[in-house]
N, C-alpha and C positions, 0 to 999 in steps of 0.2 A: 781655753781652746785644752784639752786632753791635748799627752804624751802623741799618741796616737793619731790623730783629726790631724795636728801638725804629721805627722809623717803618714798620712792619705792624702792632705793637701800638697807638701811637698811633691808627692809620687806623682801626681796626679797627671803631668805631660805622658808619663808612662804607658797611664791606665786608659788614657784616650786611644794610644795609638794601638792600646792593647783591642780591643771597643774595637776600631778599624779594619784589623790583619787581614786579609782573606783568611784565612783560615775558619778564621771568627762569624767572617761574613759568610760562608759559607753554608755553617753550622744556618745560620737567620735566612740561608734563603735554598738549603737541605740541595746540596749543589759541590760538597767535595765528592775528589774519585778517589774510587778506593783506595786505587798505593796510599794513599797523604789520612784514610781513613784507620787501615791495616798498619800503616810506619806509628803513625802517632799509639798507641797501644800497644804495638811494640815497645816504643820508649813512654809511653807513662807505670806500662807493668813496672819495671824496672831503676823509675822515678819511686812510685809509688815503696816498692820493694828497703832504700835506704830511708824514702819518709818515716818509713818507723821505725826504723833505726837510730835515726835521732831520735823520735818523744822517746827509746827504752834508753837513751843515753839520760836522756831529761832526768827520765827517769831516775834515773843512776845517783842525781842533781838532793832531790828535791827533800823537805826534810818535814812534810805537814802529805798526811791523806790524799785532802780534796785536791792535789796537785795531783797525784798521781793513779791519782782515777782519774784524771780531765785525762793528761795525757795516754793512762787505760782504752779508756771509753776509744780514742780514738787509735787509737791499735786494731781495734774491735771494726768500728764503722770501717775503716778502709778498706782491713781480711771479711768482709760481710757483707757492707754498701753498694762503701764504689766496683764494685765489681761493676754491680745496672749503669753505668754510662757507659760503660768498653763495653760488652755484649751488649745497648744499641749501637753504638760504631761498625760489633761487627758483623750483627744482624745485616743493617747495613750492607758493609762491606760482602755479605756472601763466603762464612769464614767460622770457624766456633775462635774463643776466646782460649782453646787449653793450647791451640798451633801458633797461637804471636806469644809465647812465653820461651824466656832464656836467648831475648834476645843480646845479643851491647850494647852498650851506649853510646847513642854518635855523639859527636863534640859536644855539642853543646846540652845534649841533657846532661853530661860526663863533666860539664861545668857546671851545669846546675845543684847536681847532687852534691860533688868535692867542694861549692863552698860551701850549702848546708852545714855537711861535717867535721870541713874546715870550723867552720865559729863550733860546734857542737862542741870539736876535741881542741879547741883551744880554749874558747871564748865561758859564758856565765849561763846560769838558767836564763837568763836576757838577752845575751846575745842567740841563744837558741829563737827564743818564740818572735826575735826578731826576723832570723834570717826562712825561721818557716810562716810569721804570719801572709804574705804575700799572696801564698801560695792557695790558703781557704776567701782569701778579703774578693782578688782575684773574679776568682770562681762565682764567688756567691751574686760581686755584680753582672758577673757578663750573662748567668740566669736571671739576673731579674731583669734586665735591658731586654733582654731578647723576649721574654717573657712580651713584658708591656709593648715591645716593638713589632712579635711576630703576630701573636694574642694564635702560636698554637691550634690548630687541632688534633687527634687521635691519628690523624691518615700523614700529618707532617713527622714527613723521616727520622729529624729529629727530636719531637715532640718531649721523650719521654729521656733525653739526656738537657732541656733544654727544663724542664721539671725537676733533676733529680737537685739541682745546683739553680733553678732559682726559687725552689718551695724553701729553704730554707728559715726563711727570716732571723739568717745573722749566723745563729746556730755555733760552729765551734768558732768561728772570728770575731762575735762579740764576746764569747766565755777572752779568750785567748788576750784581745785586747783589753778587760779590763783587766786584766793581770799584768801586766807592760807599765801599763799606767798608773795602776800601785807599783811596782819595782821599779819602778824610771822613777816618782815623785826625791826617791832620797837623792841619783846618783847625783855627782859633775857633769858641768855642762860639757867638759869630755865625753865620758863615757854617753851618754846620750848623743853628740855628734858622731861619735862610735856605735852604736845602733843603731841609725838614722844609718849609716854609711850599707851598714846588713840592711837592711828592708830594703836602702832603692835597689843593692845588689840586685837581691832578687824578684822584682818589680822585675830585673832590664832582662832576666833569666828569663824568668815567665814568658816576656813579649818576644826572646830568643826561642824557646819549648813548643810553641808557634812558630816560629819560621824557621822549626828545621821538619818538623811535619809537615807543610803546606808544601818544602825545597825536595823535603825524601831526600834529608841531610844527611849522609851517610862520612865516612874515614875519605882520605883524599890518596891516602892511600895503606 
C-alpha cells in the first residue's frame, strides 16, 4: 500500500461524513437554498485565492522544472477553469459571479486557509502537498459518486458542477499523489506521521467548509 493509499484509508470516516453532509446531498437533490449557494461561492473564491498563493510558495521551493510546471498549471486551472462550477451555482442562485467576490472569510474558511498557509511557510514541499491534496481528492470523489448515484441529465440544476468534478479521472489528484508517494519513501516514520496530521486536518476542514456554507456561518461578533 502506498503512502497516499494509507492516508486515504485512514481518512475514510471523514470522506464518508463529507459525502453524507447535507450540502453535498443538496447538490445531489438540487435542493440547496440560494443563500447557501451564494455563501459557498463567496467563501470559495477567497479560499482559492489562498490556494493559488500556496502553489506559488511551492514553486519557490521547487528545484525541478517538472514540479514547477505542475504547480503553475494548477494556478492556471483555478484562474481559467474552476470558475465554471462557481458559475453554475451563481446561475442557479440568480446572481453574477463578479458580485460575490471580495468578501471576508468566515471562521471555518479562515481556519482552513491558515492551516494550509502555515504548512507552506513552516513546512516542506511534502507538507504543502499533504495539506493541499484533500481538496482535489474529496471533490473528485464527490463528483464521481454523484454522477454514479444521480446520473444527472442536463435539466439537473447542478449538472455542470457534477460533471466538472466527476469527469476529471483523477487529474491533479493522481499527479500529486505520485509525487507525495515518491517523496515520502525516504522520510522517517515521524515525518510521515506529521504529513498524516497535515492531511487529516485538511480533510476535517473540508467537512467544515461544507458545513460553513450550509449553515451560512459568519463571525459571531
